[in-house]
Every structure is written in structure tokens, then in C-alpha cells.
C-alpha positions, 0 to 999 in steps of 0.5 A: 102767746096763745093759752091752752083752753082748759076745763072741757069734758072731751074724749078723743082717740089717737088717729092711726092709719090702721083704723082709718077705714073704720072711721068713715062710718063712725056715728056723730058724737062718738068722739070729740077729737082725734090726736095725731103726731104731726111728723106723720102727717105734715105734707102727706098727700095722696089717698091718706092725705085726702082721708086725713083732710076729711077727718080734720073737717069733721073733728078737732085735731090735737097734736102730740109730737114725737121728735122735738127732742126737748131734752137733747143737746143738739140744736132744736129743729127749727124747720120742724117747729116752723112746719108744726106751727103752719100745721097748727094754723092750717088745721086750727089745732087746739094744742100741741103737746110733746114728751118731757124726754130727749130722743136724739143727738146727731141722729134720731134714737126712735125712742123717748129717753129720760132726762137726768133729774138735775138742776142743770137739766132744768135750766137747759130744758126750760130754755129750749121750751122757751125757744119753742114757745116763742117760735110757736107763739103758744104754750107747749104742753109736756107729758110726764114720761114713762122711763125704766132707769133714771141716770144722774138723779139728783132730785125726784121725778116730781120735783124735776117736772115741777121745776121745769114747768115753773122755769119755762111756764109751760103746761102739763099733759097728765099721763095717768098710765105713765104714772102707774107704769112708773109706780110699779117699775120704781116702787112709789105710790101713784096717788102720792106722785099725782098729788106732787105734780104741778096740777094747776098747769094740767091742760090735757090727759092721756090714758092707755094700756100697757104690757105686764112683763113681770110682777115688778115691770110694766112696759108702756106699749099703748097696745092693750086695754086700759086696766082697772088701776089706771081707770082709778087713777084717771078718776082721782085725776079728775077729782084733783084737776077737774075734767079736762080733754082726755085721750085714749091712746092705742098704737097697735094691736087694735081691737074692733072699733066698738071695743075702742069706743067702749073705752072712750065711753068709760072716759065719758062716764068718769067725766060725767061722775066727776062733773056731778061730784063737783056740782054737788060739792058746789051746792053743798058749799053754797048751802053752807054759806047761806046757813052762815049768812042766816045765822049771822042775820039772826044773831 
């Protein structure tokens, strides 16, 4: 089974059709990768298919699916999974991520619904993850999702995520905007929640903007600029998990490309700061160890 390549300082952007015309003149080095929903690009031909092929020849393509329905009760869509596996091979995609949610049962809901936080759900979801991983022959990377109600909550969100990932042996897509949105909507400390996640399984990070509906309600839209508290959470995440490939999510309401690239540059800046901090910490530990050895030799 293929493992996810961790610990690399990369910054990417979600590939959306609305911005494809702006990418033709994109200078080299501005982005390290693009992310796509495979369902939107599998089997696509014509002008858009050719444009996608040209982008895939220049940049790695990360996958973030929308319709796996990992938490649902309907049988897994084996045809979709096999198509994604072929897409991964065709474009040499470094990872395939999805949402720890359900999105259909006898039909597609076109939304990502929260899974009940129960022991029964842990067993059910982990078994489905195992089936997907066996078929793909690689690890599945699952995102901590935003949600607005928690039906049948017998354990905390963080305990549920930990239990699912331990049972299924899968990887974590750490979405810091979702942590912030949920912390406002459900009244918890985002930094405490971050520390409770299975961060040793983190392989990939998302950062995004959201909509402020009310003082106590945020909506995870991916249609606005990233705000300061979310950048601060990303900084804290790097301090705890190290620097990982990080995506700027933007799904609509696109600003000019230079503004999007400025947010990507902020990701790079935070990554560089985190790497510098890790280097300084390592040097301090090495100096401390050398002092200890010198003291022992002198004694």
C-alpha cells in the first residue's frame, strides 16, 4: 500500500474553471501544485480537457474528492473508486483526500453531512475506509469537516476522529479553517481542539476563508479571504505537525490572481518561519547535548 509523502514545504491552489484562463501566464515557481475534485475532471475532453492536460504536465495534481460518501450506508461506488484509481495513475497524483462525512444514500445530497459521533459509526466508517484503501492500494486522507449540528453525539468530535483514524489506519487532512468555523459555531477552543487531533497522521493541510453570518455563526464557504485567526491557527499547526503541503481553497468570488497569489505567499512565509524555528530549536538541542557531554568528560 502506497504511503503519503509527508514533511514537504509546498503551497498550492485549488484548480477551478473560473481561473484557468489566468493560469496560462502564471510565472514558474508561484505555485507548487494544484488540487482538483477528480469527479469534475475524469473523462473530460474538449478545450477544458486540453487545458487540464497542459496544467498537469507543469504541476503535480492533488485530489480532493466530493462524493465518496465514506460515512453513508449505501454501498460504496466501486466504479467511481476504480475511476479515481486510474486517474491517480494517469496523472501520478501524490495523494487522494476526501471528507469525513456522508453525502448520499440512494441519491446524492450535494452537501457534506456530519456523521454521528458514536462507536457504531466508528466501526462502520473504518470498515468502509479499509475497503477504499484496499481497492486504491494507497492511504486515504480524510478531512476534519465543518458542520452545523451534531446528531446523536456520544463522543466528542476529536475523539471520533481519533477513533476512526486509529481503527482504519488512514491519514488526516488538517483543515484549519474548519477548526476555526466549528470553534465559533460550537463554542470550543480551536487550539485545544487542534492539540486533540491525531496530528501524527497529518499529511496535508487546507486553509480557506468563510462567511460571518452572525457573531456566533460562521459558514464554511471558501469564498472569501483567509482571516487573521485562521492564519494564526495555521502557524500553530506548523509548530505542532511540522511543515506539510498546504492548499489555499477558493471556490468562488475570485479576486484578481495577484491577490490569490499573495495569500499563497503568506502560506510560504509561515512555512519558512516554521522551518527556521525548527532549525533553531534543533541547533539549541544540539548545543545543549554537547554541553552535557563536555560536562561529563570534565567530571
